[in-house]
C-alpha positions, 0 to 999 in steps of 0.5 A, a space after each residue: 342794874 349799872 349806874 352810868 356816869 352824867 355829862 355835864 348839865 350844860 356845854 361850855 364852849 372854849 376859845 381854843 386859841 386863850 383856852 379861856 370860855 368864850 363870854 358872850 360868844 354865841 352857837 349857830 345852828 344849821 342843816 349841814 353844808 347850808 345856811 338853813 337854820 336847824 332847830 335845837 331845843 332848851 330841853 330833852 323833852 323839846 318844850 322849849 326851842 332855843 333862838 339861833 343863834 343860842 347867846 353864851 354866858 358870861 361862862 361860855 355856857 348854854 344848853 343845847 338838845 338836837 336831833 341828828 347832825 348840824 353845822 355849828 357855827 360858834 363865834 366869839 363876842 365881837 363875832 369872830 368865827 371861832 370854827 365852822 364844823 358838822 356835830 352829831 348827836 348820839 345814835 340812839 338806836 345803837 342803845 337799848 331801851 328801858 323796856 329792852 332792858 327790863 326784858 333782857 334782865 328777865 330773862 337773864 333771870 329765868 323769866 324769858 326763855 324758859 327751860 325744862 325736860 320734856 315728859 309724856 310720850 315720843 308723840 305727845 310731848 308735855 312738859 312743866 317749867 319754873 316758874 310755869 307759863 302763864 300762857 301759850 306763847 313765845 320761845 321755850 327749849 326743851 329737852 326730849 326724852 324718845 324720838 318721834 315715830 310720828 308725823 304728828 307730834 303735839 305739846 302741852 306745855 303746863 297743862 296749857 292748850 295742846 298745838 302740833 310741832 311742825 317745823 319750816 313755817 307749817 311742814 309735818 315732822 318727818 318721823 324716825 325709821 328703821 333707817 334713820 333719825 326722825 326731826 326730833 332724834 331722841 333724849 338729849 335733843 335740845 329743841 328750840 320751840 317758839 310758838 306761831 300764831 299765825 300757824 297756830 303750832 309749836 315751830 321747832 327751830 332746830 330739827 335734826 340734821 345727821 352727821 355723815 358717818 365716820 367709817 365704812 361699818 357705820 350703821 346706827 339708825 339715822 346717819 348716812 351708811 358708807 358702803 363696805 368695799 366688798 358692797 362696792 365690789 358686788 352692788 348688795 346695798 343701793 342705800 348706801 354711799 360710795 366714797 371716791 376712794 372706795 370708787 377708786 379702789 374698786 375701779 382698779 381692783 376691776 380694771 386689775 383683775 380685767 390685765 390679769 385674764 390676759 394672753 399676753 404670753 402668746 407667742 410671736 410669728 413671723 411675717 412671711 406674707 399672704 395668709 393666715 396667722 393662729 395665735 392660741 391666746 389660752 383665755 377659754 374665752 372671746 377675749 375682748 381685747 385684741 392688740 396686734 403689732 409689728 416688730 422689725 426683727 433684729 438685724 433689719 431694717 424695712 421702710 424706714 425702720 430699724 430692729 425693735 421698732 414697733 407699729 401697732 397695726 390696725 385691721 383694713 381693706 383696700 377698696 380699690 379692688 388691688 385685695 390688699 389689706 387684713 383683718 382679724 377673727 376671734 374666738 374662743 381659743 384663738 386670734 387669726 389673723 388673714 393677710 389678704 393676697 397681696 400684702 399688709 396695707 395701710 401702714 405708712 413706710 417710716 420714709 415714704 408716703 406709699 401706705 404699705 408694709 410688705 417685706 417678708 421675714 423682717 417682721 414679727 408678728 405679736 398679739 396681745 388678747 385681754 378680757 
């Protein structure tokens, strides 16, 4: 073991104003912030107490052993206070005991946490340590050579008593399956095993935790599997997970596919008054979304709107009995607008509060259909 420098066997008190020893001075020891005397000793074992005050010799020396914090009042030979300060003994809790140092030295020499490579089978593990264990107990490291295939796994070190290996305070291990590794993942897993007398088992302190998959094609047993784009699109693998990127790609593709099924090339028709306006959408099936807009024709104005202004028209009906309003009928071939006998209703003019937009020949009707 390393050797340490020893302190002086006696403390010597110096007068800070002269630099000379405080010959025949005194040292008074109290509980901090009080005038209550606190015991000190002449020896490390505390067999002989010091007087209080402690009398210094002609060299300003004495021997003081103590515990914890003290208020220390030092005076010269005629009773003048040289200092009044709080002093402390070292915190011994931060230092290792001889027993602890001996245990550490044993561990560093190979006598503490033992290491061995496993033998035996996947679910009945044995190991031979050098030097061998004299009894079951403590903590050991064992390098596995197999993945566990059962939830019951035993460990027998150096031919001693056989005990189960468990985890998390007595839970059975998770075995390897076709889709994932067990708690002992296989060759190379350095198992940290601590014997638990209360549970009568070896506790696996580091059960395997699978890392995330690194790419979309990962299929290694025990690793989380990320879905391919094809799997996302078709929904063929419920056991694979979908990242935000694959979800976005899938959503964008579906949106693009939906929008591509569009009847937006439908020709506009001039609004000429009440009646039926038929638009062939060309989708071959009923559209899921239909949007009707009114566009002011070139060179025209109407209700405060000018040429090129576009309004989205919402189907409506007048319930007051004036037969105003319009609706939409759809089938596999056409979108049909049915404008009632008076005029388009439910559209605010741009310059008044009148809910109508009925000037014939000033508006084109435009239909978009999707899906």
